[in-house]
C-alpha positions in Angstrom: -35.1 57.8 26.6 -35.2 59.2 30.0 -36.7 63.0 30.1 -36.1 65.4 33.1 -38.7 68.4 34.2 -37.4 71.4 34.8 -39.1 74.8 35.1 -37.7 78.3 33.9 -38.8 82.1 33.7 -38.6 84.4 30.8 -35.8 86.7 31.3 -36.4 90.2 30.0 -33.0 91.7 30.8 -30.1 90.2 29.0 -26.4 91.4 29.9 -23.7 90.9 32.1 -25.1 92.5 35.2 -28.5 91.0 35.3 -27.0 87.6 34.7 -24.5 87.9 37.9 -27.9 88.9 39.7 -29.3 86.0 38.4 -26.3 83.5 39.9 -26.7 85.4 43.4 -30.6 84.2 43.2 -29.3 80.6 42.8 -30.0 80.7 39.0 -28.5 80.2 36.0 -28.9 82.3 32.6 -30.2 79.7 29.8 -30.9 80.0 26.3 -33.5 77.9 24.5 -33.0 78.0 20.6 -33.5 75.9 17.7 -37.1 76.9 16.9 -38.1 80.2 14.9 -36.6 82.2 17.6 -34.8 81.9 20.4 -35.8 82.5 24.2 -33.7 83.6 27.2 -34.5 82.0 30.5 -33.8 82.0 34.0 -33.2 78.2 35.2 -32.7 77.5 38.8 -29.4 75.5 39.4 -30.8 73.2 41.8 -33.1 71.8 39.1 -30.1 71.3 36.6 -28.0 69.1 39.0 -30.0 65.6 37.6 -29.1 67.2 34.0 -25.8 68.5 34.1 -24.1 66.3 36.4 -24.2 63.0 35.3 -23.2 59.9 32.7 -26.3 59.9 31.6 -27.8 61.2 28.4 -31.3 62.6 28.8 -33.8 65.0 27.2 -35.1 67.7 29.0 -39.0 69.2 29.8 -38.7 72.9 30.3 -41.8 74.2 31.4 -42.0 78.4 31.1 -45.3 79.7 32.5 -47.2 76.6 31.2 -45.7 76.3 27.8 -43.7 72.8 27.8 -40.7 72.2 25.2 -38.7 69.3 24.7 -35.1 69.9 24.4 -31.5 68.6 25.2 -28.4 70.3 26.6 -26.3 71.3 23.5 -23.6 73.8 25.7 -22.6 74.4 29.4 -20.1 77.1 30.6 -18.6 76.8 34.0 -16.5 79.1 35.9 -12.8 78.2 35.4 -11.6 78.1 38.9 -14.9 77.5 41.0 -16.7 75.3 38.6 -19.6 76.9 39.2 -21.9 76.7 36.2 -22.5 80.0 34.6 -24.7 79.2 31.4 -26.4 76.5 29.8 -27.9 76.1 26.2 -30.5 74.3 25.3 -31.4 73.1 21.8 -35.6 72.4 20.8 -36.7 69.1 19.6 -39.0 68.3 16.7 -40.1 64.6 16.2 -38.9 65.1 12.5 -35.4 66.2 12.6 -32.5 64.6 13.5 -30.2 65.4 16.7 -26.8 64.5 17.7 -26.1 63.2 21.3 -23.1 62.3 23.3 -24.4 58.8 24.5 -22.9 56.3 27.0 -21.0 53.2 26.0 -22.5 50.0 28.2 -20.6 47.2 28.0 -22.0 43.7 28.1 -20.9 40.2 28.6 -17.6 38.6 30.1 -14.3 38.9 28.2 -12.3 36.0 27.8 -9.1 37.5 27.6 -9.7 39.3 31.1 -10.6 36.0 32.3 -7.1 34.6 31.2 -5.7 37.2 33.2 -5.7 40.3 30.2 -6.4 43.8 31.2 -9.2 45.7 30.0 -8.9 49.1 28.8 -12.1 51.5 27.8 -10.7 53.8 25.1 -14.2 55.9 24.6 -16.7 56.1 27.2 -19.5 58.1 24.9 -20.2 57.8 21.3 -21.6 60.7 19.2 -25.1 59.3 18.1 -27.2 60.8 15.3 -30.8 59.9 15.0 -34.2 61.3 15.2 -35.2 62.3 18.9 -37.7 58.8 19.2 -35.1 56.6 18.0 -32.0 57.8 20.5 -30.8 55.1 23.0 -30.6 55.9 26.4 -26.8 53.9 25.9 -25.1 52.0 23.2 -24.3 48.5 24.1 -21.1 46.8 23.2 -20.9 43.2 23.7 -17.3 42.0 24.7 -18.4 38.2 24.9 -15.7 37.2 22.5 -12.6 39.6 23.2 -9.7 38.1 23.3 -6.2 38.9 24.8 -5.1 41.5 22.0 -8.8 42.0 20.6 -10.6 44.9 20.4 -13.7 46.6 19.5 -13.4 49.6 17.0 -17.0 52.0 16.0 -17.1 50.4 12.9 -18.2 46.8 14.8 -21.3 48.5 16.3 -24.3 47.6 14.2 -27.1 50.0 14.4 -30.5 50.0 12.7 -32.1 53.3 14.2 -29.5 55.5 14.7 -25.6 56.6 13.3 -22.6 56.9 15.1 -20.6 59.6 13.9 -17.4 58.7 15.3 -14.5 58.0 13.0 -14.9 54.2 12.0 -11.2 53.2 12.8 -11.6 54.7 16.8 -10.9 52.1 19.4 -13.9 51.6 22.0 -12.8 48.5 23.7 -9.4 46.3 23.8 -7.8 43.9 26.1 -4.0 43.6 26.0 -1.7 41.8 28.3 -1.5 42.2 31.4 2.1 42.6 33.4 1.5 39.2 35.1 0.5 37.6 32.0 3.6 39.1 30.1 6.2 37.9 32.7 4.6 34.3 32.8 4.9 34.2 29.0 8.7 35.3 29.4 9.3 32.9 31.9 7.6 30.3 29.9 9.9 31.3 27.1 13.0 31.1 29.0 11.9 27.5 30.7 11.8 26.1 26.5 15.1 27.4 25.9 
């Protein structure tokens, strides 16, 4: 999985007023937890652009005074009106401990149902994946080569050796339904046979 490097500085003062001052300076308050103790940090908002505002799943390497720690973004809080990043939580990674992440779905191939005029609908764009950090995929590939009109791919249809998908097995990832033009053509064909 891709790792993005960011730098942070330790925060001594924790509170509403101090967090507001940090945001005024172009930084955002952050917490790194998951180890023996949690660390309060200040991170430059511009450094988080590639981490937060992307559809991809990434690991983060946080450099605090020369000490590098691998982590994932566990939570990000935004202002309800201005959509400005207010706070971010990082979960520290350990090689022997499984984690759960939202991983994007990547559709591969060409659906015969779409070629025949069907309409493809992707219901799930991300899946919850549980794995060790070394086995975490960049994306979950779903083949649509055999997807006919009326067909669908469910979570249970995805086979993975290195990781587990924790979504409900009955959840639909992608389906191909009849388009309006295809329905009209079938209706007209049925009327023509009468």
